[in-house]
C-alpha positions as a LaTeX table, in Angstrom:
\begin{tabular}{lrrr}
\hline
Residue & $x$ (\AA) & $y$ (\AA) & $z$ (\AA) \\
\hline
Met1 & 133.51 & 128.59 & 97.42 \\
Lys2 & 133.71 & 129.00 & 93.65 \\
Thr3 & 132.79 & 126.32 & 91.09 \\
Val4 & 134.09 & 126.22 & 87.51 \\
Lys5 & 134.10 & 123.61 & 84.73 \\
Ile6 & 137.50 & 122.28 & 83.70 \\
Ser7 & 138.71 & 119.92 & 81.01 \\
Leu8 & 141.47 & 117.38 & 81.75 \\
Asn9 & 141.49 & 115.33 & 78.57 \\
Ser10 & 145.13 & 114.17 & 78.54 \\
Ile11 & 147.64 & 112.67 & 80.95 \\
Asp12 & 149.96 & 115.67 & 80.55 \\
Lys13 & 147.11 & 118.06 & 81.35 \\
Val14 & 146.27 & 116.13 & 84.53 \\
Lys15 & 149.90 & 116.21 & 85.71 \\
Ala16 & 150.29 & 119.92 & 84.96 \\
Phe17 & 146.93 & 120.71 & 86.65 \\
Val18 & 147.89 & 118.88 & 89.86 \\
Asn19 & 151.30 & 120.62 & 89.89 \\
Glu20 & 149.57 & 124.02 & 89.62 \\
Ile21 & 146.95 & 123.53 & 92.33 \\
Thr22 & 149.33 & 121.99 & 94.88 \\
Lys23 & 151.02 & 125.42 & 95.06 \\
Phe24 & 147.90 & 126.79 & 96.79 \\
Asp25 & 147.07 & 126.12 & 100.44 \\
Val26 & 143.32 & 125.70 & 99.86 \\
Asp27 & 141.09 & 122.69 & 99.26 \\
Phe28 & 139.97 & 121.70 & 95.76 \\
Asp29 & 137.29 & 119.12 & 94.95 \\
Leu30 & 136.49 & 117.59 & 91.57 \\
Val31 & 132.85 & 116.58 & 91.09 \\
Ser32 & 131.78 & 114.17 & 88.36 \\
Gly33 & 128.23 & 112.87 & 88.75 \\
Arg34 & 127.95 & 111.53 & 92.28 \\
Tyr35 & 131.72 & 111.23 & 92.79 \\
Val36 & 133.68 & 113.88 & 94.69 \\
Ile37 & 137.46 & 113.52 & 94.89 \\
Asp38 & 140.38 & 115.61 & 96.13 \\
Ala39 & 141.68 & 117.49 & 93.07 \\
Lys40 & 145.25 & 117.22 & 94.37 \\
Ser41 & 145.12 & 113.42 & 93.99 \\
Ile42 & 146.36 & 112.22 & 90.60 \\
Met43 & 145.03 & 108.71 & 91.27 \\
Gly44 & 141.64 & 110.16 & 92.21 \\
Ile45 & 141.47 & 112.20 & 89.01 \\
Phe46 & 142.20 & 109.14 & 86.88 \\
Ser47 & 139.26 & 107.35 & 88.54 \\
Leu48 & 136.88 & 109.90 & 86.95 \\
Asp49 & 135.44 & 110.04 & 83.43 \\
Leu50 & 137.80 & 112.58 & 81.83 \\
Ser51 & 136.09 & 112.56 & 78.43 \\
Lys52 & 133.79 & 115.41 & 79.47 \\
Pro53 & 134.24 & 118.59 & 81.56 \\
Ile54 & 134.35 & 118.21 & 85.34 \\
Asp55 & 133.24 & 120.65 & 88.06 \\
Leu56 & 136.08 & 122.06 & 90.16 \\
Asn57 & 135.11 & 123.44 & 93.58 \\
Ile58 & 137.64 & 125.93 & 94.94 \\
His59 & 137.33 & 126.44 & 98.71 \\
Ala60 & 138.89 & 129.90 & 98.95 \\
Asp61 & 137.79 & 133.51 & 99.49 \\
Ala62 & 136.88 & 135.60 & 96.45 \\
Ala63 & 140.24 & 137.35 & 96.07 \\
Glu64 & 142.27 & 134.16 & 96.29 \\
Ala65 & 139.83 & 132.36 & 93.97 \\
Glu66 & 140.45 & 134.99 & 91.26 \\
Thr67 & 144.22 & 134.45 & 91.56 \\
Ile68 & 143.73 & 130.69 & 91.31 \\
Leu69 & 141.45 & 131.04 & 88.26 \\
Ser70 & 144.05 & 133.14 & 86.44 \\
Val71 & 146.56 & 130.28 & 86.90 \\
Leu72 & 144.01 & 127.67 & 85.83 \\
Lys73 & 142.92 & 129.42 & 82.59 \\
Pro74 & 144.37 & 126.70 & 80.29 \\
Tyr75 & 142.09 & 124.10 & 81.95 \\
Leu76 & 138.82 & 126.04 & 81.99 \\
Ser77 & 136.21 & 124.79 & 79.57 \\
\hline
\end{tabular}
């Protein structure tokens, strides 16, 4: 598992982020404080405080995680 900080500070960014990660067949969790939600759930993302960076947990092996991170560069904070 790999954890990175991401920033989703606009509605368009949230939609684009979900579209990108749904292409991968691995699990993603967003962690904000004590809340953990499925990162592929737009409704779940909007239930979080998006004004500050959020932890993204990527449940993939190291090689696949690097590929995923290259796609998610615009969201990394």
